[in-house]
C-alpha positions as CSV (number, residue, x, y, z in Angstrom):
1,M,-5.7,2.4,-5.9
2,A,-3.6,0.5,-8.5
3,V,-6.5,-0.3,-10.6
4,V,-8.0,3.1,-10.5
5,A,-4.8,4.7,-11.5
6,A,-4.1,2.3,-14.2
7,L,-7.6,2.6,-15.5
8,A,-7.3,6.5,-15.4
9,A,-4.0,6.3,-17.2
10,T,-5.3,4.2,-20.0
11,A,-8.4,6.5,-20.6
12,L,-6.2,9.4,-20.6
13,L,-3.9,7.8,-23.2
14,V,-6.7,6.7,-25.5
15,T,-8.0,10.3,-25.2
16,L,-4.5,11.6,-26.2
17,L,-4.5,9.0,-29.2
18,V,-8.1,10.1,-30.4
19,W,-7.5,14.0,-29.8
20,Q,-4.0,14.0,-31.5
21,R,-3.4,17.4,-29.8
22,Q,-0.2,18.9,-30.0
23,D,-0.5,22.1,-27.9
24,F,-0.1,22.9,-24.3
25,L,-3.2,20.7,-23.3
26,G,-1.8,17.8,-25.2
27,V,1.4,18.0,-23.3
28,V,-0.3,18.5,-19.8
29,L,-2.5,15.4,-20.5
30,A,0.6,13.3,-21.4
31,L,2.3,14.5,-18.1
32,V,-0.6,13.5,-16.2
33,A,-1.1,10.1,-18.1
34,V,2.9,9.5,-17.2
35,L,2.3,10.6,-13.5
36,L,-0.9,8.0,-13.4
37,A,1.1,5.2,-14.8
38,A,3.7,5.7,-12.2
39,V,1.3,6.0,-9.4
40,A,-0.3,2.7,-10.7
41,G,3.2,0.9,-10.9
42,V,4.1,1.9,-7.5
43,A,0.8,1.0,-6.1
44,G,1.1,-2.3,-7.8
45,A,4.4,-3.0,-6.2
46,A,3.4,-2.0,-2.7
47,H,0.3,-4.4,-3.0
48,R,2.5,-7.3,-4.2
49,D,5.1,-6.6,-1.3
50,R,2.2,-6.6,1.3
51,C,0.9,-9.8,0.1
52,A,4.2,-11.4,0.0
53,A,4.9,-10.3,3.6
54,L,1.7,-11.8,5.0
55,P,1.9,-15.5,6.2
56,P,0.3,-18.0,4.2
57,A,-3.4,-18.7,5.5
58,T,-3.6,-22.3,6.5
59,P,-7.1,-23.6,5.9
60,S,-8.8,-25.1,8.9
61,L,-9.9,-28.8,8.2
62,P,-13.4,-29.8,9.5
63,A,-13.7,-32.8,11.8
64,P,-14.0,-35.9,10.0
65,D,-17.3,-36.9,11.7
66,G,-18.9,-33.3,11.2
67,L,-18.8,-32.4,14.9
68,Y,-17.3,-28.8,14.9
69,G,-16.3,-27.4,18.3
70,I,-16.9,-30.2,20.3
71,D,-14.3,-31.0,22.8
72,A,-13.4,-34.3,24.7
73,D,-15.5,-33.6,27.7
74,T,-18.6,-33.2,25.6
75,L,-17.9,-36.3,23.5
76,E,-17.4,-38.3,26.8
77,T,-20.9,-37.0,28.2
78,L,-22.7,-37.7,24.9
79,D,-21.2,-41.3,25.1
80,N,-23.0,-41.8,28.3
81,R,-26.5,-43.0,27.5
82,E,-28.1,-41.5,30.8
83,A,-26.5,-38.2,30.1
84,L,-27.6,-38.1,26.4
85,R,-31.0,-38.8,27.6
86,A,-31.1,-36.1,30.0
87,V,-29.9,-33.5,27.5
88,R,-32.7,-34.8,25.1
89,E,-35.3,-34.3,27.8
90,R,-34.1,-30.8,28.5
91,R,-34.3,-29.7,24.8
92,R,-38.1,-30.8,24.9
């Protein structure tokens, strides 16, 4: 929302500078540009506050040996050669 309002305010300001209107339409466009700039500022501040209130994300580190999501029981089973042989035979 903040980016859209900022872009609209900038486009309106450029339009005002190019047209150089000094009538009722120019005043209305200037007021709309000020309103859009205020909306962009408030939306940007709200976004900043919302991001500051979120807890920082902690990156999950992979297991050093590349075994993801394997618990101790599974590792114990894989350590047993007979159990490992049975798992390989079931896959075939």
